[in-house]
N, C-alpha and C positions, 0 to 999 in steps of 0.2 A: 503494500499499500503506499504510496508515495505520498510525501507532505510538501504541499505550496507553503513556500516561506516569502514574507512580505522581508523587507529590508530590516523592521525588528525581529523578525522571526529569525534572519541570518545571525543577527550577534546576540539570541538567545541560545543558540544549539550551533556546536561546531561539530561538522560534519554530519554523519548521516544517523540519525537515530535508532536506537533499538532497545527491544526490550529482554533483560534477561533476569536470571533470580536473584535477589537478593542475596547477600551474604550478611553475617555477625559482623564484617566491616564496616558495612554501609549504614550500622545502625545511629550513628552519630549525626551522617549525613539523614537521613529519612528524620529523626527526630528535628532537626533544625527546619527543613523543610515543613513539617507541622505548626511548629511553635512561629515560623516566620508568615504565617499564611494568611497573607491580607483579606481571606475569606471570614477569617474568627477574629474580626477585631470589633474593637466595641464592646457591647453586651456578649458576643460570643467567646471573647477572649479569656474567661475563665474556662472553657472546655479544654484549649490546649496549653494554658499554662504551663503546668506541670507534666505534661503529655512527654512520654518516653517511647519511642520505639527501641526495644532492647532486642538483644543479640538472641537471648531465649524467644522472643517474640517471632523474629524471622526463622528460626530452625523449627519453631512448631509449627508455624502458616505457611500457605503458600503465598509469599510474599515476591513478587517481581518488582523492577527498577526499570523505567525508561530511561535510558541514556544518550547521553551524545558522541561524537569521535574521542572526545578526552576523560570517557568514563563521568562526566559531569552528570548528576542526577537531577533531572527533568522533574520526574514525577514519579508515582509507585502505587500500586494497591496490595490491598490483602485479602486472600478468599479463605474464609474459613471452611472447609470440606465439611464439618457434620457438628448442628446442622449448617447448611449451604447459606452462609452470609459474606457481600463484600462488607469488611470491618472497616477497611480504611482505604480511601482514596485521594491523592492529593497531586498537585499540578503546579510547581513551582510558577510562584508570579509571575516572572520575566518568561515563561514557555506560556502561559496564557495566549490560547488562539493557534498552536500550531498543527490541532489536532490529538495530541498527544493523549488528551483525556480518552478520544472514540479509540483511538488506537490500544490503550491502556484496558480500555472495556471490551473490544474485541479480544485481545489475547486471554482476559479473565474468563470469557465466555469459552474460548476452547481450552482453557486449563479443566473448566468445569465438566464441559463436555467428555472428556478425556478420565473424568474422576466418576464419571456416570450420574451425573447431575442434570435436571431438566428443567432447575429454575434456582434464581439464587435471589436472596432477601435483600433489600437496602433499606436501614434506617439512614433517610438522608439529612445531613445540615441542610435546613430551610432553603437559602437561597441555592442551592445546587439541585434542587427536583426538575426544575427546568431542563437542566442537562440531563439528568437521568431519565426521564421520558422523552426527551428528543433522541435516546439511543434506543428505546422500545420499551423502557421500566414501566408498568401501570402502578396506578396508587390502589394501595389496598386498605389504607386506615391512615391511623395517627398515634405514633409511640410517645405516650405523657412526658412531661418533664421530670426531672429525676434530679432534685437539687442535692447537692451544692454546685456538681460542676455542669449540669445542663438543666437550666433553668426556663428553658421553652420546650414547646410540643415540635415533636419532628415527624415528618411526613416518612410513611413506610410503603415501601414498593416492592414488585417485583419483578425481576428480568429473567423471563422463561430462555431458555438458552435450547437454541434449535438443534435436531438431529442433521448428521450429517457432517461435512467438513466446514 
């Protein structure tokens, strides 16, 4: 899948973008990406303030990173296999608009298909619901707030995993 890059996009990614399994060595970079996400500014900041993506988490779950030619992390996702859920998905602010989120979703659905999963649950950050719906997820309900870290209701969606290749 090709990625059309604007001048800003060329500055955001050096070389071709690929998706690879994350390793324990990526933990600090993934944590920094989560904590610096502008999607979690303002009243959303409490959710990621102390968040940590640790080496143990990466080794336990299907975590994959989108990287450029210099191995700079541009985004990542984490798929929990049982029960099937997209636990984390972040794209670096400077890499927004390059199609990385869509590529991560495509990759995640391929991983889910290989694991025999036909649907993946997504509890979305409220501003991200539109993105998930644009890639085929359907709203199924609302996850109530869970203070102190999550003080707002979140959309709950399901993304069907198509059979085949």
